[in-house]
Short mmCIF file of the C-alpha atoms (twelve columns), coordinates in Angstrom:
data_MODEL
# 
_entry.id   MODEL 
# 
loop_
_atom_site.group_PDB 
_atom_site.id 
_atom_site.type_symbol 
_atom_site.label_atom_id 
_atom_site.label_alt_id 
_atom_site.label_comp_id 
_atom_site.label_asym_id 
_atom_site.label_seq_id 
_atom_site.Cartn_x 
_atom_site.Cartn_y 
_atom_site.Cartn_z 
_atom_site.pdbx_PDB_model_num 
ATOM 1   C CA . MET A 1   133.464 84.787  118.743 1 
ATOM 2   C CA . SER A 2   133.631 86.497  115.341 1 
ATOM 3   C CA . THR A 3   136.847 86.457  113.341 1 
ATOM 4   C CA . VAL A 4   138.849 89.678  113.447 1 
ATOM 5   C CA . LYS A 5   138.664 91.560  110.145 1 
ATOM 6   C CA . CYS A 6   141.032 94.390  111.060 1 
ATOM 7   C CA . LEU A 7   143.827 94.704  113.634 1 
ATOM 8   C CA . VAL A 8   144.406 98.300  114.748 1 
ATOM 9   C CA . TRP A 9   147.960 99.117  115.861 1 
ATOM 10  C CA . ASP A 10  149.474 101.703 118.133 1 
ATOM 11  C CA . LEU A 11  152.924 102.676 116.821 1 
ATOM 12  C CA . ASP A 12  155.320 104.023 119.477 1 
ATOM 13  C CA . ASP A 13  156.540 101.315 121.839 1 
ATOM 14  C CA . THR A 14  154.161 98.849  120.157 1 
ATOM 15  C CA . LEU A 15  154.969 98.388  116.473 1 
ATOM 16  C CA . TRP A 16  158.453 99.760  117.116 1 
ATOM 17  C CA . ASP A 17  160.635 100.303 120.177 1 
ATOM 18  C CA . GLY A 18  160.813 104.021 120.857 1 
ATOM 19  C CA . VAL A 19  158.989 107.280 120.231 1 
ATOM 20  C CA . VAL A 20  159.574 108.973 116.879 1 
ATOM 21  C CA . LEU A 21  158.687 112.499 118.038 1 
ATOM 22  C CA . GLU A 22  161.187 112.271 120.901 1 
ATOM 23  C CA . GLY A 23  164.051 111.974 118.420 1 
ATOM 24  C CA . ASP A 24  164.318 108.184 118.530 1 
ATOM 25  C CA . ASP A 25  164.945 106.204 115.368 1 
ATOM 26  C CA . PRO A 26  162.965 103.129 116.396 1 
ATOM 27  C CA . VAL A 27  163.199 99.851  114.527 1 
ATOM 28  C CA . PRO A 28  160.001 97.804  114.067 1 
ATOM 29  C CA . VAL A 29  159.726 94.840  116.397 1 
ATOM 30  C CA . SER A 30  160.450 91.704  114.378 1 
ATOM 31  C CA . ALA A 31  157.618 89.725  116.005 1 
ATOM 32  C CA . ALA A 32  155.165 92.519  115.212 1 
ATOM 33  C CA . VAL A 33  156.282 92.604  111.574 1 
ATOM 34  C CA . GLU A 34  155.845 88.836  111.343 1 
ATOM 35  C CA . THR A 35  152.292 89.246  112.674 1 
ATOM 36  C CA . LEU A 36  151.576 92.001  110.140 1 
ATOM 37  C CA . THR A 37  152.675 89.752  107.290 1 
ATOM 38  C CA . ALA A 38  150.976 86.587  108.535 1 
ATOM 39  C CA . LEU A 39  147.592 88.230  109.110 1 
ATOM 40  C CA . ASP A 40  147.759 90.121  105.813 1 
ATOM 41  C CA . LYS A 41  148.116 86.792  103.977 1 
ATOM 42  C CA . ARG A 42  144.941 85.620  105.730 1 
ATOM 43  C CA . GLY A 43  142.981 88.640  104.504 1 
ATOM 44  C CA . ILE A 44  142.975 90.437  107.858 1 
ATOM 45  C CA . LEU A 45  143.421 94.177  107.385 1 
ATOM 46  C CA . HIS A 46  145.734 96.415  109.391 1 
ATOM 47  C CA . ALA A 47  145.159 100.001 110.507 1 
ATOM 48  C CA . VAL A 48  146.868 102.514 112.777 1 
ATOM 49  C CA . ALA A 49  145.416 104.428 115.736 1 
ATOM 50  C CA . SER A 50  148.332 106.196 117.368 1 
ATOM 51  C CA . ARG A 51  149.385 109.458 118.990 1 
ATOM 52  C CA . GLY A 52  151.733 111.846 117.223 1 
ATOM 53  C CA . GLU A 53  152.053 113.785 113.986 1 
ATOM 54  C CA . HIS A 54  150.564 112.044 110.982 1 
ATOM 55  C CA . GLU A 55  153.260 112.950 108.458 1 
ATOM 56  C CA . VAL A 56  156.087 111.981 110.793 1 
ATOM 57  C CA . ALA A 57  154.533 108.593 111.574 1 
ATOM 58  C CA . ALA A 58  153.679 107.933 107.919 1 
ATOM 59  C CA . ALA A 59  157.234 108.784 106.864 1 
ATOM 60  C CA . HIS A 60  158.635 106.327 109.415 1 
ATOM 61  C CA . LEU A 61  156.307 103.594 108.150 1 
ATOM 62  C CA . ARG A 62  157.470 104.285 104.583 1 
ATOM 63  C CA . ARG A 63  161.110 104.253 105.631 1 
ATOM 64  C CA . HIS A 64  160.737 100.723 106.930 1 
ATOM 65  C CA . GLY A 65  158.604 99.526  104.014 1 
ATOM 66  C CA . LEU A 66  155.482 98.990  106.119 1 
ATOM 67  C CA . ASP A 67  153.172 101.702 104.810 1 
ATOM 68  C CA . ASP A 68  151.546 99.488  102.165 1 
ATOM 69  C CA . LEU A 69  150.425 97.011  104.830 1 
ATOM 70  C CA . PHE A 70  148.117 99.553  106.485 1 
ATOM 71  C CA . THR A 71  144.749 100.306 104.929 1 
ATOM 72  C CA . VAL A 72  143.851 103.224 107.224 1 
ATOM 73  C CA . VAL A 73  146.274 105.407 109.231 1 
ATOM 74  C CA . GLU A 74  144.832 107.531 112.045 1 
ATOM 75  C CA . VAL A 75  147.564 109.495 113.846 1 
ATOM 76  C CA . GLY A 76  146.724 112.504 116.019 1 
ATOM 77  C CA . TRP A 77  146.046 113.635 119.566 1 
ATOM 78  C CA . GLY A 78  142.409 112.683 120.139 1 
ATOM 79  C CA . ALA A 79  140.969 109.666 121.930 1 
ATOM 80  C CA . LYS A 80  142.048 106.395 120.388 1 
ATOM 81  C CA . SER A 81  138.526 105.021 120.699 1 
ATOM 82  C CA . ALA A 82  137.390 107.782 118.334 1 
ATOM 83  C CA . ALA A 83  140.141 106.825 115.885 1 
ATOM 84  C CA . VAL A 84  139.132 103.152 116.077 1 
ATOM 85  C CA . ARG A 85  135.513 104.106 115.408 1 
ATOM 86  C CA . ARG A 86  136.551 106.135 112.345 1 
ATOM 87  C CA . ILE A 87  138.569 103.192 111.064 1 
ATOM 88  C CA . ALA A 88  135.515 100.936 111.279 1 
ATOM 89  C CA . GLU A 89  133.429 103.522 109.439 1 
ATOM 90  C CA . THR A 90  136.075 103.989 106.738 1 
ATOM 91  C CA . LEU A 91  136.346 100.253 106.143 1 
ATOM 92  C CA . GLY A 92  132.601 99.681  106.412 1 
ATOM 93  C CA . ILE A 93  132.943 96.847  108.947 1 
ATOM 94  C CA . GLY A 94  131.454 96.262  112.384 1 
ATOM 95  C CA . LEU A 95  133.267 97.329  115.532 1 
ATOM 96  C CA . ASP A 96  132.938 93.780  116.821 1 
ATOM 97  C CA . THR A 97  135.305 92.641  114.045 1 
ATOM 98  C CA . LEU A 98  138.117 95.000  115.111 1 
ATOM 99  C CA . ALA A 99  140.977 94.295  117.503 1 
ATOM 100 C CA . PHE A 100 143.378 96.808  119.056 1 
ATOM 101 C CA . VAL A 101 146.975 96.339  120.218 1 
ATOM 102 C CA . ASP A 102 148.770 98.951  122.378 1 
ATOM 103 C CA . ASN A 103 151.564 98.948  124.946 1 
ATOM 104 C CA . ASP A 104 149.763 101.410 127.240 1 
ATOM 105 C CA . PRO A 105 147.167 99.837  129.583 1 
ATOM 106 C CA . VAL A 106 145.451 103.221 129.981 1 
ATOM 107 C CA . GLU A 107 144.929 103.476 126.203 1 
ATOM 108 C CA . ARG A 108 143.630 99.921  126.063 1 
ATOM 109 C CA . ALA A 109 141.270 100.633 128.940 1 
ATOM 110 C CA . GLU A 110 139.968 103.787 127.216 1 
ATOM 111 C CA . VAL A 111 139.190 101.859 124.033 1 
ATOM 112 C CA . ALA A 112 137.659 98.951  125.954 1 
ATOM 113 C CA . ALA A 113 135.434 101.280 127.993 1 
ATOM 114 C CA . ALA A 114 134.208 103.280 124.984 1 
ATOM 115 C CA . LEU A 115 134.012 100.320 122.576 1 
ATOM 116 C CA . PRO A 116 133.557 97.126  124.623 1 
ATOM 117 C CA . MET A 117 133.027 95.058  121.474 1 
ATOM 118 C CA . VAL A 118 136.612 95.766  120.314 1 
ATOM 119 C CA . ARG A 119 139.102 93.176  121.552 1 
ATOM 120 C CA . CYS A 120 142.229 94.721  123.109 1 
ATOM 121 C CA . TYR A 121 145.678 93.161  123.460 1 
ATOM 122 C CA . PRO A 122 148.955 94.308  125.083 1 
ATOM 123 C CA . ALA A 123 151.930 94.983  122.808 1 
ATOM 124 C CA . GLU A 124 153.940 92.112  124.263 1 
ATOM 125 C CA . GLN A 125 151.290 89.736  122.901 1 
ATOM 126 C CA . ALA A 126 151.540 91.048  119.314 1 
ATOM 127 C CA . GLY A 127 153.799 88.224  118.144 1 
ATOM 128 C CA . ARG A 128 151.382 85.569  119.397 1 
ATOM 129 C CA . LEU A 129 148.177 86.994  117.897 1 
ATOM 130 C CA . PRO A 130 148.252 84.803  114.728 1 
ATOM 131 C CA . ASP A 131 147.947 81.750  116.991 1 
ATOM 132 C CA . LEU A 132 144.669 82.918  118.526 1 
ATOM 133 C CA . GLY A 133 141.421 81.517  117.143 1 
ATOM 134 C CA . GLU A 134 139.900 84.923  116.434 1 
ATOM 135 C CA . PHE A 135 142.733 85.629  113.964 1 
ATOM 136 C CA . GLN A 136 142.249 82.400  112.027 1 
ATOM 137 C CA . PRO A 137 139.574 82.672  109.297 1 
ATOM 138 C CA . GLU A 138 137.881 79.413  108.424 1 
ATOM 139 C CA . PHE A 139 139.053 79.757  104.823 1 
ATOM 140 C CA . VAL A 140 141.752 81.812  103.144 1 
ATOM 141 C CA . THR A 141 140.596 82.476  99.598  1 
ATOM 142 C CA . ALA A 142 142.005 84.347  96.635  1 
ATOM 143 C CA . GLU A 143 139.613 87.138  97.588  1 
ATOM 144 C CA . SER A 144 140.921 87.357  101.131 1 
ATOM 145 C CA . ARG A 145 144.550 87.443  99.994  1 
ATOM 146 C CA . GLN A 146 143.706 90.454  97.812  1 
ATOM 147 C CA . ARG A 147 141.556 92.199  100.419 1 
ATOM 148 C CA . ARG A 148 144.082 94.902  101.310 1 
ATOM 149 C CA . THR A 149 144.663 95.742  97.646  1 
ATOM 150 C CA . MET A 150 140.936 95.943  96.955  1 
ATOM 151 C CA . TYR A 151 140.392 98.259  99.916  1 
ATOM 152 C CA . ARG A 152 143.165 100.517 98.635  1 
ATOM 153 C CA . VAL A 153 141.544 100.595 95.199  1 
ATOM 154 C CA . GLU A 154 138.272 101.405 96.927  1 
ATOM 155 C CA . ALA A 155 139.956 104.379 98.599  1 
ATOM 156 C CA . GLU A 156 140.893 105.660 95.125  1 
ATOM 157 C CA . ARG A 157 137.281 105.277 94.017  1 
ATOM 158 C CA . ARG A 158 136.067 107.109 97.098  1 
ATOM 159 C CA . SER A 159 138.504 109.957 96.487  1 
ATOM 160 C CA . ALA A 160 137.370 110.242 92.855  1 
ATOM 161 C CA . GLU A 161 133.744 110.275 93.973  1 
ATOM 162 C CA . GLU A 162 134.414 113.035 96.498  1 
ATOM 163 C CA . ASP A 163 136.098 115.101 93.782  1 
ATOM 164 C CA . HIS A 164 133.197 114.583 91.387  1 
ATOM 165 C CA . THR A 165 131.087 117.734 91.079  1 
ATOM 166 C CA . GLY A 166 128.150 116.506 88.997  1 
ATOM 167 C CA . PRO A 167 125.158 114.302 89.874  1 
ATOM 168 C CA . ALA A 168 125.857 110.975 91.558  1 
ATOM 169 C CA . THR A 169 124.268 109.182 88.607  1 
ATOM 170 C CA . ASP A 170 126.909 110.696 86.320  1 
ATOM 171 C CA . PHE A 171 129.680 109.365 88.543  1 
ATOM 172 C CA . LEU A 172 128.158 105.879 88.510  1 
ATOM 173 C CA . ALA A 173 127.918 106.005 84.722  1 
ATOM 174 C CA . SER A 174 131.583 107.046 84.518  1 
ATOM 175 C CA . LEU A 175 132.756 103.953 86.409  1 
ATOM 176 C CA . ASP A 176 132.149 101.565 83.473  1 
ATOM 177 C CA . LEU A 177 130.805 98.917  85.859  1 
ATOM 178 C CA . VAL A 178 130.760 95.337  84.561  1 
ATOM 179 C CA . LEU A 179 128.906 92.650  86.537  1 
ATOM 180 C CA . THR A 180 129.848 89.084  85.640  1 
ATOM 181 C CA . LEU A 181 127.326 86.415  86.639  1 
ATOM 182 C CA . ARG A 182 128.192 82.729  86.216  1 
ATOM 183 C CA . PRO A 183 127.507 79.294  87.698  1 
ATOM 184 C CA . ALA A 184 129.619 78.571  90.766  1 
ATOM 185 C CA . THR A 185 132.501 76.116  90.355  1 
ATOM 186 C CA . PRO A 186 134.285 74.122  93.093  1 
ATOM 187 C CA . ASP A 187 136.929 76.864  93.202  1 
ATOM 188 C CA . ASP A 188 134.220 79.395  94.125  1 
ATOM 189 C CA . LEU A 189 132.769 77.537  97.093  1 
ATOM 190 C CA . ALA A 190 135.134 78.826  99.785  1 
ATOM 191 C CA . ARG A 191 134.439 82.415  98.751  1 
ATOM 192 C CA . ALA A 192 130.699 81.707  98.489  1 
ATOM 193 C CA . HIS A 193 130.716 80.324  102.028 1 
ATOM 194 C CA . GLU A 194 132.776 83.312  103.193 1 
ATOM 195 C CA . LEU A 195 130.174 85.675  101.749 1 
ATOM 196 C CA . THR A 196 127.350 83.961  103.633 1 
ATOM 197 C CA . VAL A 197 129.316 84.321  106.870 1 
ATOM 198 C CA . ARG A 198 130.521 87.890  106.371 1 
ATOM 199 C CA . THR A 199 127.531 89.527  104.664 1 
ATOM 200 C CA . HIS A 200 124.604 90.596  106.835 1 
ATOM 201 C CA . GLN A 201 123.011 93.829  105.585 1 
ATOM 202 C CA . LEU A 202 122.649 92.926  101.909 1 
ATOM 203 C CA . ASN A 203 121.389 89.402  102.579 1 
ATOM 204 C CA . THR A 204 117.811 88.309  101.942 1 
ATOM 205 C CA . THR A 205 117.604 85.399  104.376 1 
ATOM 206 C CA . GLY A 206 120.747 85.304  106.558 1 
ATOM 207 C CA . TRP A 207 121.328 81.712  105.457 1 
ATOM 208 C CA . THR A 208 124.873 80.549  106.254 1 
ATOM 209 C CA . ALA A 209 125.701 77.789  103.779 1 
ATOM 210 C CA . ASP A 210 128.661 75.552  104.577 1 
ATOM 211 C CA . MET A 211 130.920 74.040  101.936 1 
ATOM 212 C CA . ALA A 212 129.176 70.662  101.914 1 
ATOM 213 C CA . GLU A 213 125.755 72.271  101.437 1 
ATOM 214 C CA . LEU A 214 127.017 74.514  98.639  1 
ATOM 215 C CA . ARG A 215 128.635 71.552  96.922  1 
ATOM 216 C CA . ARG A 216 125.366 69.601  97.164  1 
ATOM 217 C CA . LEU A 217 123.352 72.508  95.748  1 
ATOM 218 C CA . CYS A 218 125.762 72.977  92.846  1 
ATOM 219 C CA . ALA A 219 125.348 69.310  91.930  1 
ATOM 220 C CA . SER A 220 121.577 69.389  92.392  1 
ATOM 221 C CA . GLY A 221 119.461 69.403  89.287  1 
ATOM 222 C CA . ASP A 222 116.781 71.539  90.923  1 
ATOM 223 C CA . HIS A 223 119.020 74.305  92.279  1 
ATOM 224 C CA . GLU A 224 121.178 76.967  90.702  1 
ATOM 225 C CA . VAL A 225 124.136 78.569  92.502  1 
ATOM 226 C CA . LEU A 226 125.487 81.697  90.835  1 
ATOM 227 C CA . VAL A 227 128.386 83.937  91.811  1 
ATOM 228 C CA . ALA A 228 128.771 87.562  90.772  1 
ATOM 229 C CA . SER A 229 131.973 89.547  90.369  1 
ATOM 230 C CA . LEU A 230 132.363 93.241  89.632  1 
ATOM 231 C CA . THR A 231 134.956 95.450  87.963  1 
ATOM 232 C CA . ASP A 232 135.160 99.123  87.045  1 
ATOM 233 C CA . ARG A 233 137.729 101.477 85.550  1 
ATOM 234 C CA . PHE A 234 139.711 101.440 88.794  1 
ATOM 235 C CA . GLY A 235 140.009 97.647  88.966  1 
ATOM 236 C CA . PRO A 236 138.272 94.564  90.376  1 
ATOM 237 C CA . TYR A 237 135.998 94.376  93.391  1 
ATOM 238 C CA . GLY A 238 136.331 90.583  93.359  1 
ATOM 239 C CA . THR A 239 133.478 88.132  93.896  1 
ATOM 240 C CA . ILE A 240 130.837 90.246  95.582  1 
ATOM 241 C CA . GLY A 241 127.548 88.390  95.150  1 
ATOM 242 C CA . LEU A 242 125.826 85.052  95.527  1 
ATOM 243 C CA . ALA A 243 122.407 83.887  94.340  1 
ATOM 244 C CA . ILE A 244 120.896 80.507  95.146  1 
ATOM 245 C CA . SER A 245 117.618 79.570  93.454  1 
ATOM 246 C CA . GLU A 246 115.363 76.534  93.638  1 
ATOM 247 C CA . ILE A 247 114.279 75.756  90.077  1 
ATOM 248 C CA . GLY A 248 110.890 74.144  89.470  1 
ATOM 249 C CA . ALA A 249 108.861 73.407  86.381  1 
ATOM 250 C CA . THR A 250 106.807 76.584  86.652  1 
ATOM 251 C CA . GLU A 251 108.645 78.779  89.168  1 
ATOM 252 C CA . SER A 252 112.086 79.906  90.241  1 
ATOM 253 C CA . VAL A 253 112.402 80.639  93.971  1 
ATOM 254 C CA . LEU A 254 115.303 82.805  95.060  1 
ATOM 255 C CA . LYS A 255 116.361 81.187  98.345  1 
ATOM 256 C CA . LEU A 256 119.306 83.499  98.986  1 
ATOM 257 C CA . LEU A 257 120.548 86.718  97.429  1 
ATOM 258 C CA . LEU A 258 123.436 88.576  98.959  1 
ATOM 259 C CA . MET A 259 125.884 91.274  97.953  1 
ATOM 260 C CA . SER A 260 129.020 92.481  99.671  1 
ATOM 261 C CA . CYS A 261 128.449 95.701  101.593 1 
ATOM 262 C CA . ARG A 262 131.405 97.159  99.697  1 
ATOM 263 C CA . VAL A 263 129.150 97.670  96.673  1 
ATOM 264 C CA . THR A 264 126.140 99.168  98.471  1 
ATOM 265 C CA . SER A 265 126.427 102.493 96.655  1 
ATOM 266 C CA . ARG A 266 126.806 100.924 93.211  1 
ATOM 267 C CA . GLY A 267 123.208 99.731  92.840  1 
ATOM 268 C CA . VAL A 268 124.477 96.311  91.801  1 
ATOM 269 C CA . GLY A 269 122.047 94.304  93.947  1 
ATOM 270 C CA . ALA A 270 119.110 95.670  91.969  1 
ATOM 271 C CA . VAL A 271 120.913 94.924  88.706  1 
ATOM 272 C CA . LEU A 272 121.582 91.322  89.730  1 
ATOM 273 C CA . LEU A 273 117.989 90.829  90.883  1 
ATOM 274 C CA . ASP A 274 116.676 92.346  87.647  1 
ATOM 275 C CA . HIS A 275 118.795 89.913  85.625  1 
ATOM 276 C CA . LEU A 276 117.622 86.910  87.667  1 
ATOM 277 C CA . VAL A 277 113.995 87.954  87.183  1 
ATOM 278 C CA . ARG A 278 114.383 88.315  83.423  1 
ATOM 279 C CA . ARG A 279 116.147 84.941  83.142  1 
ATOM 280 C CA . ALA A 280 113.312 83.242  85.027  1 
ATOM 281 C CA . LEU A 281 110.665 84.899  82.874  1 
ATOM 282 C CA . ALA A 282 112.526 84.001  79.678  1 
ATOM 283 C CA . ALA A 283 112.511 80.364  80.811  1 
ATOM 284 C CA . GLY A 284 108.748 80.496  81.437  1 
ATOM 285 C CA . ARG A 285 109.055 80.373  85.232  1 
ATOM 286 C CA . ARG A 286 107.307 82.585  87.772  1 
ATOM 287 C CA . PRO A 287 109.924 84.541  89.808  1 
ATOM 288 C CA . ARG A 288 109.569 84.135  93.564  1 
ATOM 289 C CA . ALA A 289 111.880 85.042  96.444  1 
ATOM 290 C CA . GLU A 290 112.181 84.274  100.137 1 
ATOM 291 C CA . PHE A 291 113.005 86.901  102.732 1 
ATOM 292 C CA . VAL A 292 113.801 86.471  106.431 1 
ATOM 293 C CA . PRO A 293 114.088 89.738  108.377 1 
ATOM 294 C CA . THR A 294 117.092 90.383  110.602 1 
ATOM 295 C CA . SER A 295 118.082 93.460  112.565 1 
ATOM 296 C CA . VAL A 296 120.062 94.858  109.597 1 
ATOM 297 C CA . ASN A 297 118.761 93.524  106.266 1 
ATOM 298 C CA . ARG A 298 115.592 95.551  105.657 1 
ATOM 299 C CA . ILE A 299 117.255 97.178  102.640 1 
ATOM 300 C CA . MET A 300 116.974 93.842  100.833 1 
ATOM 301 C CA . LEU A 301 113.203 93.741  101.346 1 
ATOM 302 C CA . VAL A 302 113.053 97.257  99.894  1 
ATOM 303 C CA . THR A 303 115.127 96.039  96.936  1 
ATOM 304 C CA . LEU A 304 112.704 93.163  96.324  1 
ATOM 305 C CA . ARG A 305 109.682 95.453  96.531  1 
ATOM 306 C CA . PHE A 306 111.192 97.969  94.114  1 
ATOM 307 C CA . ALA A 307 111.895 95.080  91.757  1 
ATOM 308 C CA . GLY A 308 108.155 94.336  91.601  1 
ATOM 309 C CA . PHE A 309 107.814 91.632  94.276  1 
ATOM 310 C CA . ASP A 310 104.869 91.480  96.689  1 
ATOM 311 C CA . VAL A 311 104.418 89.300  99.769  1 
ATOM 312 C CA . VAL A 312 102.122 86.347  99.007  1 
ATOM 313 C CA . ASP A 313 102.691 84.085  102.018 1 
ATOM 314 C CA . ARG A 314 104.178 84.050  105.531 1 
ATOM 315 C CA . ALA A 315 105.519 81.166  107.603 1 
ATOM 316 C CA . GLY A 316 106.780 82.511  110.902 1 
ATOM 317 C CA . ASP A 317 109.427 85.114  110.115 1 
ATOM 318 C CA . ARG A 318 109.922 83.835  106.572 1 
ATOM 319 C CA . LEU A 319 108.162 85.765  103.816 1 
ATOM 320 C CA . LEU A 320 107.479 84.440  100.339 1 
ATOM 321 C CA . LEU A 321 107.314 87.111  97.657  1 
ATOM 322 C CA . GLU A 322 106.239 86.853  94.042  1 
ATOM 323 C CA . LEU A 323 106.812 89.109  91.071  1 
ATOM 324 C CA . ARG A 324 103.578 90.988  90.483  1 
ATOM 325 C CA . ASN A 325 104.755 94.109  88.643  1 
ATOM 326 C CA . GLU A 326 107.316 94.931  86.013  1 
ATOM 327 C CA . PRO A 327 110.746 95.620  87.571  1 
ATOM 328 C CA . SER A 328 111.487 99.318  88.043  1 
ATOM 329 C CA . ALA A 329 115.215 99.081  88.827  1 
ATOM 330 C CA . GLN A 330 117.525 101.460 86.982  1 
ATOM 331 C CA . THR A 331 120.180 99.130  85.585  1 
ATOM 332 C CA . GLY A 332 121.673 101.034 82.676  1 
ATOM 333 C CA . HIS A 333 124.840 102.035 84.551  1 
ATOM 334 C CA . VAL A 334 126.009 98.391  84.758  1 
ATOM 335 C CA . ARG A 335 126.848 96.025  81.909  1 
ATOM 336 C CA . VAL A 336 125.999 92.412  82.727  1 
ATOM 337 C CA . VAL A 337 128.146 89.606  81.328  1 
ATOM 338 C CA . THR A 338 127.038 85.966  81.629  1 
ATOM 339 C CA . PRO A 339 129.729 83.461  80.620  1 
ATOM 340 C CA . GLY A 340 128.818 79.831  81.164  1 
ATOM 341 C CA . PHE A 341 125.150 80.188  80.192  1 
# 
């Protein structure tokens, strides 16, 4: 069972006792507030899918100091399953990583029927959710503790992008993107492992590396483990990339390249790959890369091909690619910084 990434809350008679639009002045349930706080510290996001008037509900959340804990607020009169689907789309996460809590069994049944991959819980169970295995990430990292803040910053970026009237390339150039690439340290390993578990689309091989394996590779003289972080004028994205290469005398084989899906539209994967290629060439090594197809990662094969890689060997599903042409990636919109090299 996958770990829940976002818990979606009903409000009336779930988060608080009473119905705001009926003139009640409901107080949030203490057990529910404790769950909000506990899961937020673990990097699990919160969202709202509730019936009512948006401004009224939002004002009540603000009044009780809870508004900052919710990354997405969907309040209206449509089907709650539709609201849950929009929340997943807004956050860019899979429906199978969402959970839904509501006091009304009919509402829970509607969501479960329309979105069977979403786990549904009754309101009376809200206080016990942190004890369930699906709400306990394997690791709680600095990245996960800042996840809500980074999603809020991302909402600001998205709003600025929607307001931008010129070409998309101009908006990218205006972000002042800085990609920092450095050797992984012991403090990075939990986040590196988390990335291998959470990242599927922008992942060349789907390799899930545990902490012991990452530690071994970092200490290995014939492997290189690099982490990538990203910032722009709005703030940090956090550690968003991982590259693991096997280093030989004459070649450098990229065993795993992945990027957080949060940076899909920034073109950062191509920038990172371009930098890795140029480092290998500067060291006199032939750049190679492995690729294992999954149901969702074809975009990474396209990225490799655009970077000048061609398939030179196959072993089952695993492809071996080699740089045959000069990279064609457009990388000028990102400044690359390489401390530690």
